[in-house]
DSSP file (Angstrom, degrees, kcal/mol; ACC not computed):
  #  RESIDUE AA STRUCTURE BP1 BP2  ACC     N-H-->O    O-->H-N    N-H-->O    O-->H-N    TCO  KAPPA ALPHA  PHI   PSI    X-CA   Y-CA   Z-CA
    1    1 A M              0   0    0      0, 0.0     2,-0.9     0, 0.0     3,-0.1   0.000 360.0 360.0 360.0 130.6  -31.6   -8.4   10.9
    2    2 A N    >>  -     0   0    0      1,-0.2     3,-0.7     2,-0.0     4,-0.5  -0.756 360.0-167.7 -87.5 106.6  -34.8   -8.5   13.0
    3    3 A V  H >> S+     0   0    0     -2,-0.9     3,-1.3     1,-0.2     4,-0.6   0.848  84.6  63.0 -65.1 -35.0  -36.9   -5.5   12.0
    4    4 A D  H >4 S+     0   0    0      1,-0.3     3,-1.0     2,-0.2     4,-0.5   0.845  96.1  60.2 -58.7 -33.6  -39.2   -5.9   14.9
    5    5 A R  H <4 S+     0   0    0     -3,-0.7    -1,-0.3     1,-0.2     3,-0.2   0.756 100.8  55.4 -65.2 -24.5  -36.3   -5.2   17.2
    6    6 A L  H <X S+     0   0    0     -3,-1.3     4,-2.6    -4,-0.5     5,-0.3   0.633  84.9  84.6 -84.3 -14.8  -35.8   -1.8   15.6
    7    7 A G  H <X S+     0   0    0     -3,-1.0     4,-2.4    -4,-0.6     5,-0.2   0.913  90.7  44.8 -56.8 -50.1  -39.3   -0.6   16.3
    8    8 A G  H  > S+     0   0    0     -4,-0.5     4,-2.3    -3,-0.2   115,-0.4   0.942 116.8  43.7 -62.9 -50.5  -38.8    0.7   19.9
    9    9 A P  H  > S+     0   0    0      0, 0.0     4,-2.4     0, 0.0    -1,-0.2   0.894 115.1  49.0 -63.9 -38.3  -35.5    2.5   19.2
   10   10 A V  H  X S+     0   0    0     -4,-2.6     4,-2.5     2,-0.2    -2,-0.2   0.907 111.3  49.7 -68.3 -39.9  -36.7    4.0   15.9
   11   11 A L  H  X S+     0   0    0     -4,-2.4     4,-2.6    -5,-0.3    -1,-0.2   0.900 111.0  51.0 -61.7 -40.6  -39.9    5.2   17.6
   12   12 A S  H  X S+     0   0    0     -4,-2.3     4,-2.5     2,-0.2    -2,-0.2   0.917 110.3  47.9 -63.2 -43.5  -37.8    6.7   20.4
   13   13 A L  H  X S+     0   0    0     -4,-2.4     4,-2.5     2,-0.2     5,-0.2   0.909 111.6  50.7 -64.5 -40.7  -35.6    8.5   17.9
   14   14 A F  H  X S+     0   0    0     -4,-2.5     4,-2.6     1,-0.2     5,-0.2   0.948 112.1  47.5 -58.8 -49.2  -38.7    9.8   16.1
   15   15 A R  H  X S+     0   0    0     -4,-2.6     4,-2.6     1,-0.2    -2,-0.2   0.896 111.7  50.4 -59.8 -43.5  -40.1   11.1   19.4
   16   16 A I  H  X S+     0   0    0     -4,-2.5     4,-2.4     2,-0.2    -1,-0.2   0.928 113.2  44.8 -62.0 -47.3  -36.8   12.7   20.4
   17   17 A V  H  X S+     0   0    0     -4,-2.5     4,-2.6     2,-0.2     5,-0.2   0.929 115.2  46.6 -65.1 -45.9  -36.4   14.6   17.1
   18   18 A V  H  X S+     0   0    0     -4,-2.6     4,-2.3    -5,-0.2    -2,-0.2   0.923 114.4  48.2 -63.4 -44.1  -40.1   15.7   17.0
   19   19 A G  H  X S+     0   0    0     -4,-2.6     4,-2.6    -5,-0.2    48,-0.2   0.903 112.1  49.1 -61.6 -42.6  -39.9   16.8   20.7
   20   20 A L  H  X S+     0   0    0     -4,-2.4     4,-2.6    -5,-0.2    -2,-0.2   0.930 112.1  47.4 -63.6 -47.1  -36.7   18.7   20.1
   21   21 A L  H  X S+     0   0    0     -4,-2.6     4,-2.0     1,-0.2    -1,-0.2   0.897 113.5  48.4 -62.2 -39.7  -37.9   20.5   17.0
   22   22 A F  H  X S+     0   0    0     -4,-2.3     4,-2.2    -5,-0.2    -2,-0.2   0.920 111.6  49.0 -67.9 -42.8  -41.2   21.5   18.8
   23   23 A A  H  X S+     0   0    0     -4,-2.6     4,-2.6     1,-0.2    -2,-0.2   0.906 110.4  51.8 -63.0 -40.9  -39.3   22.7   21.9
   24   24 A F  H  X S+     0   0    0     -4,-2.6     4,-2.7     2,-0.2    -1,-0.2   0.898 107.5  52.7 -60.1 -40.6  -37.0   24.8   19.6
   25   25 A H  H  X S+     0   0    0     -4,-2.0     4,-1.9     1,-0.2    -2,-0.2   0.917 110.9  47.1 -62.4 -42.3  -40.0   26.3   17.9
   26   26 A G  H  X S+     0   0    0     -4,-2.2     4,-2.8     2,-0.2     5,-0.2   0.909 111.9  49.7 -65.1 -42.1  -41.4   27.3   21.4
   27   27 A M  H  X S+     0   0    0     -4,-2.6     4,-2.9     1,-0.2     6,-0.8   0.896 108.6  53.6 -62.8 -40.3  -38.1   28.7   22.5
   28   28 A A  H  X S+     0   0    0     -4,-2.7     4,-1.3     4,-0.2     9,-0.7   0.916 114.3  41.5 -60.9 -42.4  -37.8   30.7   19.2
   29   29 A S  H  < S+     0   0    0     -4,-1.9    16,-2.8     7,-0.3    -2,-0.2   0.896 121.0  40.7 -72.7 -40.9  -41.3   32.2   19.8
   30   30 A L  H  < S+     0   0    0     -4,-2.8    -2,-0.2    14,-0.2    -3,-0.2   0.876 132.1  20.4 -75.8 -38.2  -40.8   32.9   23.6
   31   31 A F  H  < S-     0   0    0     -4,-2.9    13,-0.3    -5,-0.2    -3,-0.2   0.451  96.0-119.8-116.3  -3.3  -37.3   34.1   23.6
   32   32 A G     <  +     0   0    0     -4,-1.3     3,-0.4    -5,-0.5    -4,-0.2   0.753  66.3 138.3  70.1  23.8  -36.5   35.3   20.1
   33   33 A V    >   +     0   0    0     -6,-0.8     3,-1.5     1,-0.2    -1,-0.2  -0.515  49.7  32.0 -95.9 168.2  -33.7   32.8   19.6
   34   34 A F  T 3  S-     0   0    0      1,-0.3    -1,-0.2    -2,-0.2    -6,-0.1   0.769 143.1 -43.5  59.6  29.7  -32.8   30.6   16.6
   35   35 A G  T 3  S-     0   0    0     -3,-0.4     7,-0.5     7,-0.1    -1,-0.3   0.435  97.2-101.8  96.7  -0.3  -34.1   33.2   14.2
   36   36 A G    <   -     0   0    0     -3,-1.5    -7,-0.3     6,-0.3    -8,-0.1  -0.007  54.1 -46.8  77.7 175.9  -37.3   34.0   16.2
   37   37 A S  S >>>S-     0   0    0      6,-0.8     3,-2.2    -9,-0.7     4,-0.5  -0.309  80.6 -66.6 -79.3 167.4  -40.8   33.0   15.6
   38   38 A H  T 345S-     0   0    0      1,-0.3    -1,-0.2     2,-0.1    -2,-0.1  -0.321 120.5  -1.6 -56.6 124.9  -42.5   33.1   12.2
   39   39 A G  T 345S+     0   0    0     -3,-0.1    -1,-0.3     1,-0.1    -3,-0.1   0.502 105.0 103.1  75.7   3.4  -42.9   36.7   11.1
   40   40 A S  T X45S-     0   0    0     -3,-2.2     3,-0.8    -5,-0.1    -2,-0.1   0.598  80.5-132.1 -95.4  -9.5  -41.4   38.2   14.3
   41   41 A G  T 3<5S-     0   0    0     -4,-0.5    -5,-0.2     1,-0.2     3,-0.1   0.816  74.6 -47.5  65.8  30.0  -38.0   39.0   12.8
   42   42 A G  T 3 <S+     0   0    0     -5,-0.5    -6,-0.3    -7,-0.5     2,-0.3   0.530 109.7 125.2  88.7   7.0  -36.2   37.4   15.7
   43   43 A H    <   -     0   0    0     -3,-0.8    -6,-0.8    -6,-0.2    -1,-0.3  -0.689  60.2-116.1 -97.3 152.9  -38.2   39.1   18.4
   44   44 A S        -     0   0    0     -2,-0.3     2,-0.3   -13,-0.3   -14,-0.2  -0.461  31.6-101.9 -82.9 159.6  -40.1   37.2   21.2
   45   45 A I        -     0   0    0    -16,-2.8     3,-0.1    -2,-0.1    -1,-0.1  -0.614  45.6-100.4 -78.3 138.6  -43.8   37.2   21.6
   46   46 A A    >   -     0   0    0     -2,-0.3     3,-2.0     1,-0.1     7,-0.2  -0.346  47.9 -94.8 -61.5 137.4  -45.1   39.5   24.3
   47   47 A V  T 3  S+     0   0    0      1,-0.3    -1,-0.1     6,-0.1     3,-0.1  -0.276 107.3  12.4 -57.6 131.3  -45.9   37.7   27.5
   48   48 A G  T 3  S+     0   0    0      1,-0.3    -1,-0.3    -3,-0.1     2,-0.2   0.392  83.8 151.0  85.1  -1.9  -49.6   36.7   27.8
   49   49 A T    <>> -     0   0    0     -3,-2.0     4,-2.0     2,-0.1     5,-0.9  -0.459  51.0 -98.9 -66.4 127.4  -50.5   37.5   24.2
   50   50 A W  T  45S-     0   0    0     -2,-0.2    -1,-0.1     1,-0.2    -3,-0.0  -0.763  88.8 -12.1 -92.5 137.6  -53.3   35.3   23.0
   51   51 A P  T  >5S+     0   0    0      0, 0.0     4,-2.7     0, 0.0    -1,-0.2  -0.964 128.0  59.0 -95.8  -3.3  -52.9   32.8   21.4
   52   52 A G  H  >5S+     0   0    0      1,-0.2     4,-2.4     2,-0.2    -2,-0.2   0.875 106.4  45.6 -57.6 -46.6  -49.3   33.1   20.3
   53   53 A W  H  X5S+     0   0    0     -4,-2.0     4,-2.1     2,-0.2    -1,-0.2   0.917 116.0  46.6 -66.1 -41.9  -47.6   33.2   23.7
   54   54 A Y  H  ><S+     0   0    0     -5,-0.9     4,-2.4     2,-0.2    -1,-0.2   0.886 111.6  51.7 -65.9 -39.2  -49.7   30.4   25.1
   55   55 A A  H  X S+     0   0    0     -4,-2.7     4,-2.5     2,-0.2    -2,-0.2   0.911 110.1  49.4 -62.0 -42.5  -49.1   28.3   22.0
   56   56 A A  H  X S+     0   0    0     -4,-2.4     4,-2.5    -5,-0.2    -2,-0.2   0.876 109.4  51.8 -65.5 -37.5  -45.3   28.9   22.4
   57   57 A L  H  X S+     0   0    0     -4,-2.1     4,-2.7     2,-0.2     5,-0.3   0.917 110.3  48.5 -64.7 -42.9  -45.5   27.9   26.0
   58   58 A I  H  X>S+     0   0    0     -4,-2.4     4,-2.6     1,-0.2     5,-0.5   0.916 111.1  51.9 -60.8 -42.8  -47.3   24.6   25.0
   59   59 A Q  H  X5S+     0   0    0     -4,-2.5     4,-1.8     1,-0.2    -2,-0.2   0.927 113.3  43.5 -61.0 -45.2  -44.6   24.0   22.4
   60   60 A L  H  X5S+     0   0    0     -4,-2.5     4,-2.1     2,-0.2    -2,-0.2   0.954 120.6  38.5 -66.6 -50.4  -41.8   24.5   24.8
   61   61 A I  H  X5S+     0   0    0     -4,-2.7     4,-2.5     2,-0.2     5,-0.2   0.952 121.5  41.8 -69.4 -50.3  -43.2   22.4   27.7
   62   62 A C  H  X5S+     0   0    0     -4,-2.6     4,-2.8    -5,-0.3     5,-0.3   0.896 114.5  53.3 -65.4 -39.2  -44.8   19.6   25.6
   63   63 A G  H  X<S+     0   0    0     -4,-1.8     4,-2.5    -5,-0.5    -1,-0.2   0.915 110.9  46.3 -60.3 -43.5  -41.8   19.5   23.3
   64   64 A A  H  X S+     0   0    0     -4,-2.1     4,-2.1    -5,-0.2     5,-0.2   0.914 113.7  48.4 -65.8 -43.8  -39.5   19.1   26.3
   65   65 A L  H  X>S+     0   0    0     -4,-2.5     5,-2.4     1,-0.2     4,-1.3   0.920 114.7  44.9 -63.5 -43.9  -41.7   16.4   27.9
   66   66 A V  H  <5S+     0   0    0     -4,-2.8    -2,-0.2     3,-0.2    -1,-0.2   0.902 109.2  58.1 -66.7 -39.9  -41.9   14.5   24.6
   67   67 A L  H  <5S+     0   0    0     -4,-2.5    -2,-0.2    -5,-0.3    -1,-0.2   0.920 115.7  33.5 -54.7 -48.4  -38.2   14.9   24.1
   68   68 A I  H  <5S-     0   0    0     -4,-2.1    58,-1.8     2,-0.1    -1,-0.2   0.611 111.6-119.0 -87.0 -10.9  -37.3   13.2   27.4
   69   69 A G  T  <5 +     0   0    0     -4,-1.3    58,-3.0     1,-0.3     2,-0.5   0.856  62.5 143.6  79.4  35.0  -40.3   10.8   27.2
   70   70 A L  S   <S-     0   0    0     -5,-2.4    -1,-0.3     1,-0.2    -2,-0.1  -0.939  79.2  -9.4-111.7 128.6  -42.0   11.9   30.4
   71   71 A L  S  > S+     0   0    0     -2,-0.5     4,-2.3     3,-0.1     5,-0.2   0.906  90.2 167.7  50.9  43.1  -45.8   12.0   30.5
   72   72 A T  H  >  +     0   0    0     -3,-0.3     4,-2.8     1,-0.2     5,-0.2   0.900  60.4  47.9 -58.8 -51.5  -45.4   11.4   26.8
   73   73 A R  H  > S+     0   0    0      2,-0.2     4,-2.3     1,-0.2    -1,-0.2   0.940 114.6  43.7 -64.2 -49.3  -48.9   10.5   25.8
   74   74 A P  H  > S+     0   0    0      0, 0.0     4,-2.3     0, 0.0    -1,-0.2   0.923 116.4  48.5 -60.6 -41.4  -50.7   13.4   27.5
   75   75 A A  H  X S+     0   0    0     -4,-2.3     4,-2.5     1,-0.2    -2,-0.2   0.903 112.0  49.3 -63.9 -39.8  -48.1   15.9   26.3
   76   76 A A  H  X S+     0   0    0     -4,-2.8     4,-2.7    -5,-0.2    -1,-0.2   0.867 110.0  50.9 -67.8 -36.8  -48.3   14.5   22.7
   77   77 A I  H  X S+     0   0    0     -4,-2.3     4,-2.6    -5,-0.2    -2,-0.2   0.925 112.4  46.5 -65.3 -44.4  -52.1   14.8   22.8
   78   78 A L  H  X S+     0   0    0     -4,-2.3     4,-2.3     2,-0.2    -2,-0.2   0.916 114.6  47.4 -63.5 -42.9  -52.0   18.4   24.0
   79   79 A A  H  X S+     0   0    0     -4,-2.5     4,-1.8     2,-0.2    -2,-0.2   0.916 112.3  49.1 -64.9 -43.5  -49.3   19.2   21.3
   80   80 A S  H  X S+     0   0    0     -4,-2.7     4,-2.2     1,-0.2    -2,-0.2   0.935 112.6  48.1 -60.9 -46.9  -51.3   17.5   18.6
   81   81 A G  H  X S+     0   0    0     -4,-2.6     4,-2.5     1,-0.2    -1,-0.2   0.881 109.2  52.8 -61.7 -39.2  -54.4   19.4   19.6
   82   82 A S  H  X S+     0   0    0     -4,-2.3     4,-2.2     1,-0.2    -1,-0.2   0.861 110.3  48.1 -67.2 -33.4  -52.7   22.7   19.7
   83   83 A M  H  X S+     0   0    0     -4,-1.8     4,-2.4     2,-0.2    -1,-0.2   0.852 110.5  50.7 -75.2 -34.8  -51.3   22.2   16.2
   84   84 A A  H  X S+     0   0    0     -4,-2.2     4,-2.5     2,-0.2    -2,-0.2   0.913 111.5  49.1 -65.1 -41.1  -54.8   21.2   14.9
   85   85 A Y  H  X S+     0   0    0     -4,-2.5     4,-2.0     2,-0.2     5,-0.3   0.935 111.7  49.0 -60.5 -47.1  -56.1   24.4   16.5
   86   86 A A  H  X>S+     0   0    0     -4,-2.2     4,-2.3     1,-0.2     5,-1.2   0.911 111.7  49.6 -60.1 -43.1  -53.4   26.5   14.9
   87   87 A Y  I  <>S+     0   0    0     -4,-2.4     5,-2.3     1,-0.2     4,-0.5   0.944 116.4  40.0 -62.1 -48.2  -54.0   24.9   11.5
   88   88 A F  I  <5S+     0   0    0     -4,-2.5    -1,-0.2     3,-0.2    -2,-0.2   0.684 123.2  38.3 -81.2 -17.4  -57.8   25.5   11.6
   89   89 A T  I  <5S+     0   0    0     -4,-2.0    -1,-0.2    -5,-0.2    -2,-0.2   0.733 131.3  20.3-101.5 -26.0  -57.7   29.0   13.1
   90   90 A V  I  <5S+     0   0    0     -4,-2.3     4,-0.2    -5,-0.3    -3,-0.2   0.833 128.5  32.1-107.3 -49.6  -54.7   30.5   11.4
   91   91 A H  I > <S+     0   0    0     -5,-1.2     3,-1.9    -4,-0.5    -3,-0.2   0.857 104.2  64.4 -86.6 -37.4  -53.8   28.6    8.2
   92   92 A V  G > <S+     0   0    0     -5,-2.3     3,-1.5     1,-0.3    -1,-0.2   0.733  89.9  70.8 -66.4 -21.1  -57.1   27.4    6.8
   93   93 A E  G 3  S+     0   0    0      1,-0.3    -1,-0.3    -3,-0.1    -2,-0.1   0.794  98.9  50.3 -60.6 -27.4  -58.2   31.0    6.2
   94   94 A K  G <  S-     0   0    0     -3,-1.9    -1,-0.3     1,-0.4    -2,-0.2   0.379 134.1 -54.8 -92.8   3.0  -55.6   31.2    3.5
   95   95 A G    <   -     0   0    0     -3,-1.5    -1,-0.4    -4,-0.2     6,-0.1  -0.519  47.0-101.1 134.1 157.7  -56.8   28.0    1.8
   96   96 A I  S    S+     0   0    0     -2,-0.2    -1,-0.1    -3,-0.1    -4,-0.1   0.774  94.1  84.6 -81.1 -27.1  -57.3   24.4    2.7
   97   97 A I  S >> S-     0   0    0      1,-0.1     4,-1.7    -3,-0.1     3,-1.2  -0.661  72.5-143.0 -84.1 123.4  -54.1   22.9    1.2
   98   98 A P  H 3>>S+     0   0    0      0, 0.0     4,-1.1     0, 0.0     5,-1.0   0.822  99.0  58.9 -55.3 -35.7  -51.2   23.2    3.6
   99   99 A L  H 345S+     0   0    0      1,-0.2     3,-0.1     2,-0.2     5,-0.0   0.853 112.3  40.5 -63.0 -33.8  -48.7   24.0    0.8
  100  100 A Q  H <45S+     0   0    0     -3,-1.2    -1,-0.2     1,-0.2    -4,-0.1   0.754 118.9  43.4 -87.1 -26.2  -50.7   27.0   -0.1
  101  101 A N  H  <5S-     0   0    0     -4,-1.7    -2,-0.2    -6,-0.1    -1,-0.2   0.400 105.8-115.0-104.2   3.7  -51.6   28.3    3.4
  102  102 A G  T  <5S+     0   0    0     -4,-1.1     4,-0.2    -5,-0.2    -3,-0.2   0.675  79.7 123.4  74.8  17.2  -48.2   27.9    5.1
  103  103 A G     >< +     0   0    0     -5,-1.0     4,-2.7    -6,-0.2     5,-0.2   0.249  28.5 109.0 -96.3  13.2  -49.6   25.2    7.4
  104  104 A E  H  > S+     0   0    0     -6,-0.7     4,-2.9     1,-0.2     5,-0.3   0.929  80.7  47.8 -57.8 -47.5  -47.2   22.4    6.6
  105  105 A P  H  > S+     0   0    0      0, 0.0     4,-2.8     0, 0.0     5,-0.3   0.920 113.4  48.2 -60.3 -41.6  -45.4   22.6   10.0
  106  106 A A  H  > S+     0   0    0     -4,-0.2     4,-2.4     2,-0.2    -2,-0.2   0.930 114.7  45.3 -62.1 -45.6  -48.7   22.7   11.9
  107  107 A A  H  X S+     0   0    0     -4,-2.7     4,-2.2     2,-0.2     5,-0.2   0.916 115.0  47.2 -65.4 -44.1  -50.1   19.7   10.0
  108  108 A M  H  X S+     0   0    0     -4,-2.9     4,-2.6    -5,-0.2     5,-0.2   0.930 114.0  46.5 -65.6 -45.5  -46.9   17.7   10.3
  109  109 A F  H  X S+     0   0    0     -4,-2.8     4,-2.7    -5,-0.3     5,-0.3   0.917 110.7  54.4 -61.9 -42.0  -46.5   18.3   14.0
  110  110 A C  H  X S+     0   0    0     -4,-2.4     4,-1.7    -5,-0.3    -2,-0.2   0.944 114.7  38.4 -56.5 -50.5  -50.2   17.5   14.6
  111  111 A W  H  X S+     0   0    0     -4,-2.2     4,-2.1     2,-0.2    -1,-0.2   0.848 114.6  54.2 -72.5 -34.1  -49.9   14.1   12.9
  112  112 A A  H  X S+     0   0    0     -4,-2.6     4,-2.1    -5,-0.2    -2,-0.2   0.931 111.0  45.6 -64.8 -44.1  -46.5   13.3   14.3
  113  113 A F  H  X S+     0   0    0     -4,-2.7     4,-2.6     2,-0.2    -2,-0.2   0.850 109.7  55.1 -69.3 -33.2  -47.7   14.0   17.9
  114  114 A L  H  X S+     0   0    0     -4,-1.7     4,-2.2    -5,-0.3    -1,-0.2   0.923 108.1  49.5 -63.3 -42.2  -50.9   11.9   17.2
  115  115 A L  H  X S+     0   0    0     -4,-2.1     4,-2.9     1,-0.2     5,-0.3   0.921 111.8  48.0 -60.8 -44.4  -48.6    9.0   16.2
  116  116 A I  H  X S+     0   0    0     -4,-2.1     4,-2.0     1,-0.2    -2,-0.2   0.897 110.4  51.9 -64.6 -40.6  -46.5    9.4   19.3
  117  117 A A  H  < S+     0   0    0     -4,-2.6    -1,-0.2     2,-0.2    -2,-0.2   0.884 115.8  41.4 -62.2 -39.0  -49.7    9.6   21.5
  118  118 A V  H  < S+     0   0    0     -4,-2.2    -2,-0.2    -5,-0.2    -1,-0.2   0.934 124.2  33.8 -75.5 -47.1  -51.0    6.3   19.9
  119  119 A F  H  < S-     0   0    0     -4,-2.9     3,-0.3     1,-0.2    -2,-0.2   0.590 104.9-132.9 -90.6 -11.2  -47.8    4.3   19.8
  120  120 A G     <  -     0   0    0     -4,-2.0    -1,-0.2    -5,-0.3    -2,-0.1  -0.275  37.0 -55.6  87.5-175.3  -46.2    5.6   23.0
  121  121 A P  S    S-     0   0    0      0, 0.0     3,-0.3     0, 0.0  -106,-0.2   0.610  70.6-126.6 -83.0 -13.7  -42.7    6.9   23.7
  122  122 A G        -     0   0    0     -3,-0.3     6,-0.2     1,-0.2     3,-0.2  -0.408  44.5 -58.4  88.2-175.6  -40.6    3.9   22.6
  123  123 A V  S    S+     0   0    0   -115,-0.4     2,-1.2     1,-0.2    -1,-0.2   0.759 122.9  66.6 -80.9 -24.7  -38.0    2.1   24.7
  124  124 A W  S    S+     0   0    0   -116,-0.4     2,-0.3    -3,-0.3    -1,-0.2  -0.621  81.0 104.7 -99.0  75.6  -35.7    5.1   25.4
  125  125 A A  S  > S-     0   0    0     -2,-1.2     4,-2.2    -3,-0.2   -56,-0.2  -0.992  76.6-122.1-151.0 151.7  -38.0    7.2   27.5
  126  126 A V  H  > S+     0   0    0    -58,-1.8     4,-2.7    -2,-0.3     5,-0.2   0.905 115.5  57.1 -61.2 -40.6  -38.4    8.1   31.2
  127  127 A D  H  > S+     0   0    0    -58,-3.0     4,-2.4     1,-0.2    -1,-0.2   0.908 107.9  46.7 -56.1 -43.6  -42.0    6.7   30.9
  128  128 A S  H  > S+     0   0    0    -59,-0.2     4,-2.6     2,-0.2    -1,-0.2   0.882 111.5  51.2 -67.1 -38.9  -40.6    3.3   29.8
  129  129 A L  H  X S+     0   0    0     -4,-2.2     4,-2.3     2,-0.2    -2,-0.2   0.922 111.7  46.9 -62.9 -45.1  -38.0    3.4   32.6
  130  130 A V  H  X S+     0   0    0     -4,-2.7     4,-2.6     2,-0.2    -2,-0.2   0.911 112.2  50.9 -62.9 -43.5  -40.6    4.1   35.2
  131  131 A S  H  X S+     0   0    0     -4,-2.4     4,-2.3    -5,-0.2    -2,-0.2   0.915 110.6  48.4 -61.7 -44.0  -42.8    1.4   33.8
  132  132 A R  H  X S+     0   0    0     -4,-2.6     4,-2.1     2,-0.2    -1,-0.2   0.898 111.7  50.3 -62.7 -40.6  -40.0   -1.2   33.9
  133  133 A S  H  X S+     0   0    0     -4,-2.3     4,-2.2     2,-0.2    -2,-0.2   0.919 111.1  48.1 -63.7 -44.2  -39.2   -0.2   37.5
  134  134 A R  H  X S+     0   0    0     -4,-2.6     4,-2.6     1,-0.2    -1,-0.2   0.896 110.8  51.5 -63.5 -40.0  -42.8   -0.6   38.5
  135  135 A S  H  X S+     0   0    0     -4,-2.3     4,-2.4     1,-0.2    -1,-0.2   0.896 109.8  49.6 -64.6 -39.5  -43.0   -3.9   36.8
  136  136 A A  H  X S+     0   0    0     -4,-2.1     4,-2.0     2,-0.2    -2,-0.2   0.905 112.4  47.3 -66.1 -41.4  -39.9   -5.1   38.6
  137  137 A V  H  X S+     0   0    0     -4,-2.2     4,-2.3     2,-0.2    -2,-0.2   0.917 113.0  49.0 -66.7 -42.7  -41.2   -4.0   42.0
  138  138 A T  H  X S+     0   0    0     -4,-2.6     4,-1.6     1,-0.2    -2,-0.2   0.895 110.6  51.0 -63.8 -40.4  -44.6   -5.6   41.3
  139  139 A A  H  < S+     0   0    0     -4,-2.4    -1,-0.2     1,-0.2    -2,-0.2   0.889 111.9  47.5 -64.3 -38.6  -42.9   -8.9   40.3
  140  140 A R  H >< S+     0   0    0     -4,-2.0     3,-0.8     1,-0.2    -2,-0.2   0.890 114.4  45.0 -70.3 -38.5  -40.8   -8.9   43.5
  141  141 A T  H 3< S+     0   0    0     -4,-2.3    -1,-0.2     1,-0.3    -2,-0.2   0.718 112.3  52.7 -79.2 -20.4  -43.8   -8.2   45.8
  142  142 A A  T 3< S+     0   0    0     -4,-1.6    -1,-0.3    -5,-0.2    -2,-0.1  -0.126  73.9 159.2-105.1  36.1  -46.0  -10.7   44.1
  143  143 A D    <   -     0   0    0     -3,-0.8    -3,-0.1     1,-0.2    -4,-0.0  -0.446  32.5-152.7 -62.5 120.0  -43.5  -13.6   44.3
  144  144 A P        +     0   0    0      0, 0.0    -1,-0.2     0, 0.0    -3,-0.0   0.560  59.2 113.5 -76.5  -6.8  -45.6  -16.8   44.0
  145  145 A R  S    S-     0   0    0      1,-0.1     3,-0.1     3,-0.0     2,-0.1  -0.476  70.3-122.6 -68.2 130.7  -43.2  -18.9   46.0
  146  146 A P        -     0   0    0      0, 0.0     2,-0.1     0, 0.0    -1,-0.1  -0.361  29.8 -97.8 -71.2 151.5  -44.9  -20.0   49.3
  147  147 A E        -     0   0    0      1,-0.1     2,-0.6    -2,-0.1     0, 0.0  -0.442  36.8-129.8 -64.2 140.2  -43.3  -19.2   52.5
  148  148 A T        -     0   0    0     -2,-0.1     2,-0.3    -3,-0.1    -1,-0.1  -0.853  18.0-138.8 -97.9 125.8  -41.3  -22.1   53.9
  149  149 A A        -     0   0    0     -2,-0.6     2,-0.5     1,-0.0     0, 0.0  -0.640  10.9-147.8 -84.3 137.4  -42.0  -23.0   57.4
  150  150 A T        -     0   0    0     -2,-0.3     2,-0.4     2,-0.0    -1,-0.0  -0.888   8.7-156.6-104.9 134.6  -39.2  -23.8   59.7
  151  151 A T              0   0    0     -2,-0.5    -2,-0.0     1,-0.1     0, 0.0  -0.896 360.0 360.0-112.0 141.9  -39.7  -26.3   62.5
  152  152 A A              0   0    0     -2,-0.4    -1,-0.1     0, 0.0    -2,-0.0   0.451 360.0 360.0 -92.3 360.0  -37.5  -26.4   65.5
């Protein structure tokens, strides 16, 4: 078995799962579904509440983009940064160690999205499909074969 062959699909599966979980977290906070956001008892966050509502919107949008692999790197950078912000503004006040301050999800999402931003979306992504399409068009338009002249 060629382990190198598994890299793209495994990275894609990792990206899909992380994006789905992040989007679910955003939906839980925005709409009060799936058990609601942390500490809300199944209720949604009031529209426009800083920073929770905006964080949930980032979670939903970036999670969905990462899930399908569209604009993956920018979405992953924004998601990673938002989780770093959450960790250092909400959780670190309760202690530096994530296990003690309840910041494990924020820390894990932060590092997972950083990995996705660095390594890209994998082979099963809209970004990869677009890239392959562009490469095929470029290859066709840059055909190195010279024109053949016809003489009458």
